[in-house]
C-alpha positions in Angstrom: 0.0 0.0 0.0 2.8 2.3 0.9 4.6 1.4 -2.3 1.5 2.4 -4.4 1.4 5.8 -2.5 5.0 6.5 -3.2 4.6 5.6 -6.9 1.8 8.1 -7.2 4.0 10.8 -5.6 6.8 10.0 -8.0 4.5 10.3 -11.0 3.1 13.6 -9.9 6.5 15.3 -9.3 10.1 14.7 -10.4 12.6 13.3 -8.0 14.9 16.2 -8.7 13.8 19.8 -9.6 14.1 20.5 -13.3 15.3 23.7 -14.8 13.3 24.4 -17.9 14.2 26.4 -21.0 11.2 27.7 -22.9 9.9 28.6 -26.3 7.0 31.1 -26.1 4.7 30.1 -29.0 2.3 33.0 -28.4 3.7 36.5 -27.8 2.4 39.9 -29.0 5.1 42.5 -29.4 2.4 45.3 -29.4 -0.8 45.8 -27.5 -4.3 46.7 -28.8 -3.1 50.3 -29.3 -0.1 49.1 -31.4 2.2 50.2 -28.6 5.1 48.2 -27.0 7.7 48.4 -24.2 10.3 47.8 -26.9 12.8 45.3 -27.9 15.3 45.9 -25.2 12.7 45.2 -22.5 11.6 42.1 -24.3 15.1 40.7 -24.6 15.8 41.4 -20.9 12.6 39.7 -19.9 13.4 36.6 -22.1 16.9 36.3 -20.6 15.6 36.6 -17.0 12.9 34.0 -17.6 14.9 31.4 -19.4 12.9 32.0 -22.6 15.2 31.0 -25.5 12.7 31.6 -28.4 9.6 33.6 -29.0 7.0 33.8 -31.6 6.9 37.5 -32.4 3.6 38.9 -33.6 1.5 42.0 -33.8 -2.1 42.5 -33.0 -4.3 42.4 -36.1 -6.8 45.0 -34.8 -6.4 48.4 -33.2 -8.8 49.6 -30.5 -10.4 52.9 -31.2 -10.5 55.8 -28.7 -14.0 56.8 -29.6 -15.0 60.4 -29.9 -17.7 59.7 -27.3 -15.3 58.3 -24.6 -13.7 60.9 -22.3 -10.9 58.6 -21.1 -8.6 56.5 -23.2 -9.4 52.8 -22.7 -6.6 50.5 -21.4 -7.8 47.3 -23.2 -10.1 46.4 -26.1 -12.9 45.6 -23.6 -12.5 48.8 -21.6 -15.4 50.5 -23.3 -17.9 50.3 -26.2 -15.5 51.8 -28.7 -14.9 49.6 -31.8 -11.8 47.9 -33.1 -10.6 47.9 -36.7 -8.3 45.7 -38.8 -4.8 47.2 -38.7 -2.4 45.8 -41.3 0.4 48.2 -40.3 1.0 45.9 -37.3 3.1 43.7 -39.6 5.3 46.7 -40.4 5.9 47.3 -36.7 6.9 43.7 -36.3 9.3 43.8 -39.3 10.9 47.0 -37.9 11.3 45.5 -34.5 12.9 42.5 -36.0 15.4 44.8 -37.8 16.6 46.0 -34.3 17.6 42.5 -33.2 21.4 42.0 -33.2 22.5 39.4 -35.6 23.7 37.0 -32.9 20.2 37.1 -31.2 18.1 36.8 -34.3 17.7 33.1 -34.2 15.7 33.5 -31.0 12.9 35.6 -32.7 10.3 34.1 -35.0 8.1 36.8 -36.7 4.5 35.9 -37.6 2.3 37.9 -40.0 -1.1 38.8 -38.5 -2.4 42.1 -39.9 -5.3 40.9 -42.1 -9.0 40.5 -42.0 -10.0 36.7 -42.1 -13.2 37.7 -43.9 -11.5 39.7 -46.7 -10.6 37.7 -49.8 -7.7 40.2 -50.3 -6.0 38.9 -47.2 -3.8 36.5 -49.0 -2.6 39.3 -51.3 -1.6 41.4 -48.3 0.3 38.4 -46.9 2.1 37.8 -50.2 3.1 41.5 -50.4 4.6 41.3 -46.9 6.5 38.1 -47.7 8.0 39.8 -50.7 8.7 43.2 -49.0 10.5 41.4 -46.1 12.0 38.3 -47.7 13.3 35.7 -45.2 11.7 37.4 -42.2 8.3 35.7 -41.7 8.1 32.2 -40.2 4.4 31.9 -39.7 0.9 33.5 -39.8 -1.1 34.6 -36.7 -2.5 35.1 -34.3 -5.4 35.1 -36.6 -8.5 36.5 -34.9 -11.7 34.7 -35.8 -14.3 33.9 -33.0 -12.9 36.0 -30.2 -15.3 36.8 -27.4 -16.5 40.5 -27.1 -13.8 41.5 -29.6 -15.7 39.8 -32.4 -18.7 42.1 -31.7 -16.5 45.3 -31.6 -15.1 44.7 -35.1 -17.2 46.1 -38.0 -18.8 43.5 -40.2 -19.7 39.8 -40.0 -18.1 37.6 -37.4 -14.8 36.3 -38.8 -14.6 32.5 -39.2 -11.6 30.1 -39.4 -13.3 28.4 -42.3 -14.2 31.5 -44.4 -13.5 31.5 -48.1 -10.9 34.2 -47.4 -9.2 32.0 -44.9 -9.2 29.1 -47.3 -7.1 31.3 -49.6 -4.8 32.1 -46.6 -4.3 28.4 -45.9 -3.4 27.8 -49.6 -0.8 30.5 -49.4 0.5 29.1 -46.0 1.0 25.7 -47.6 2.8 27.3 -50.6 5.2 29.0 -48.3 5.2 26.2 -45.7 4.1 28.5 -42.9 2.3 27.4 -39.7 -0.9 29.2 -38.8 -1.9 30.2 -35.3 -5.7 30.6 -35.2 -7.8 32.0 -32.4 -11.2 30.3 -32.8 -13.4 29.9 -29.8 -14.8 26.3 -29.5 -18.1 27.6 -28.2 -20.1 30.7 -27.1 -20.5 32.0 -23.6 -23.7 30.0 -23.0 -23.6 26.8 -25.0 -22.2 23.8 -23.2 -21.2 22.0 -26.4 -18.5 22.6 -29.1 -20.8 25.0 -31.0 -18.1 26.5 -33.3 -15.9 23.4 -33.6 -16.6 22.8 -37.3 -15.1 26.2 -38.1 -11.7 24.9 -37.2 -12.2 21.2 -38.0 -13.1 22.0 -41.7 -9.8 23.7 -42.5 -7.9 20.9 -40.7 -9.6 18.4 -42.9 -9.4 20.4 -46.1 -5.8 21.6 -45.7 -3.9 18.6 -44.4 -0.6 20.1 -45.6 -1.0 23.2 -43.3 0.2 23.0 -39.7 -2.6 24.7 -37.7 -1.9 25.8 -34.1 -5.1 26.2 -32.1 -4.7 29.2 -29.8 -5.8 28.3 -26.2 -7.3 25.1 -27.5 -10.4 27.1 -28.3 -10.9 28.4 -24.7 -10.9 32.0 -23.6 -11.2 34.2 -20.5 -14.7 35.3 -21.4 -15.9 31.8 -21.9 -14.6 30.9 -18.4 -16.4 33.8 -16.9 -19.7 32.2 -17.9 -18.7 28.6 -17.9 -16.1 27.5 -15.3 -15.0 24.3 -17.0 -15.7 22.8 -20.4 -16.2 19.1 -19.7 -16.2 18.3 -23.4 -12.8 19.9 -24.1 -10.5 17.1 -23.3 -12.4 14.3 -25.2 -12.8 16.7 -28.1 -9.0 17.4 -28.2 -8.2 13.7 -28.1 -10.5 13.0 -31.0 -9.2 15.9 -33.0 -5.5 15.1 -32.4 -6.1 11.5 -33.4 -8.0 12.6 -36.6 -5.7 15.5 -37.7 -2.0 15.1 -37.6 -1.7 18.8 -38.7 -3.3 20.0 -35.5 -1.1 21.6 -32.7 -2.3 23.0 -29.4 -1.1 26.3 -27.9 -1.7 25.8 -24.1 -1.4 29.5 -23.2 -3.0 30.8 -20.0 -6.7 29.9 -20.3 -5.7 26.3 -20.8 -3.3 26.2 -17.9 -6.1 27.0 -15.5 -8.5 25.3 -15.0 -7.5 22.4 -17.2 -3.8 21.6 -16.8 -3.8 22.6 -13.2 -6.6 22.5 -10.7 -7.6 25.2 -8.1 -4.8 23.9 -5.8 -2.2 24.1 -8.5 -1.9 20.4 -9.0 -1.7 18.8 -12.4 -4.7 17.0 -13.8 -3.7 13.5 -14.6 -6.1 13.1 -17.6 -4.4 16.1 -19.2 -1.0 14.8 -18.3 -1.9 11.5 -20.1 -3.3 13.4 -23.2 0.0 15.3 -23.6 2.0 12.1 -23.1 -0.1 10.4 -25.8 0.6 13.3 -28.2 4.0 14.5 -27.1 4.9 16.5 -30.2 1.6 18.4 -30.5 1.5 20.7 -27.5 3.4 24.0 -26.9 3.4 26.8 -24.4 2.6 30.5 -24.8 2.5 33.6 -22.5 0.0 35.6 -24.7 1.6 38.8 -23.3 0.6 42.0 -25.2 3.1 44.8 -25.5 4.4 44.5 -21.9 6.9 41.9 -20.9 7.4 42.2 -17.1 5.1 39.1 -16.5 6.7 36.9 -19.1 8.6 34.8 -16.6 5.6 34.4 -14.4 3.4 33.2 -17.3 6.0 30.7 -18.5 7.1 29.3 -15.1 3.5 28.9 -14.2 3.5 25.8 -16.4 6.2 24.1 -14.3 4.0 22.0 -12.1 2.4 20.5 -15.1 5.7 20.0 -16.9 7.0 18.3 -13.8 4.3 15.7 -14.0 5.3 14.8 -17.6 8.2 12.5 -18.4 11.4 14.5 -18.8 11.6 14.0 -22.6 8.0 15.1 -23.1 8.4 18.0 -20.8 11.4 19.4 -22.7 9.5 18.9 -26.0 6.5 20.8 -24.7 8.5 23.6 -23.0 11.0 24.2 -25.8 11.2 22.0 -28.9 7.6 21.5 -30.2 7.2 25.2 -31.2 10.5 25.2 -33.1 9.6 21.9 -34.8 6.6 23.5 -36.6 8.6 26.4 -38.1 9.7 26.3 -41.8 13.4 25.9 -41.0 12.6 22.7 -39.0 10.5 21.4 -41.9 13.3 22.1 -44.4 15.8 20.3 -42.1 13.5 17.3 -41.7 13.2 17.0 -45.5 17.0 16.9 -46.0 
């Protein structure tokens, strides 16, 4: 009996403390006002937090300071002012990347994001940016489709991950061998079923040559304000990962709690088993926006869950899996 108890303890935590090095697969260099603390602060935060690599992206929309609002909002949900698609965010990322010293450049992986997923001109913008800044872009995203209250603040129809415009984007992503990070909520605030799942499942099925990273596994802060825990999420992910080898999961903060870790901060063993069963398909992200002082807190917050994984899988999730979906890794694998 005592032996079984000890075995359980050994499974839930490593015998020796591990020191992790991280890849941040979901980082926004600017905020919703297209402002940033700047490259020097980002680099300092990375070094302090043991973050070796970051996905470097903009924000595809800008929050408006409405004529009718007396105080400038601090976040997109701060007031009723709208948000609008902002393609210049990609220029800001390209310019930031130009500041990176040559010896540090291998740590930064710029993603294009400044396009409207409902605009069939989106692929033309992406192609222009690829040509204007050759050799810079390593992926697309975060693409905003179903995204809580932000969806309602943007003019026009709700963007979908399976729109005709996005099908053109996936075709271009396959042409350039670029992974695509997509924010697509799995459900609405009220529905206790995967209401919008087909919007992501359809491109996974129709574009098997495109590596699609599902931001937050379809969860969000707003969904959790109305629904504490999505019981269907884990079995849905298991089915999806089995069916679609081109699906990857970004486990940034709304997945960490309440799914990976419970209210006491202990790892959920069903989620541990899911990641062990698909060890190359999960990655970590901070989802910081323009400010980087909490980067270390966000990334080290995954440590209790990583500690519950086998050492090899923990390293893959913490560092290697994000790097493996990038074009350079694919080219190396083909050699």
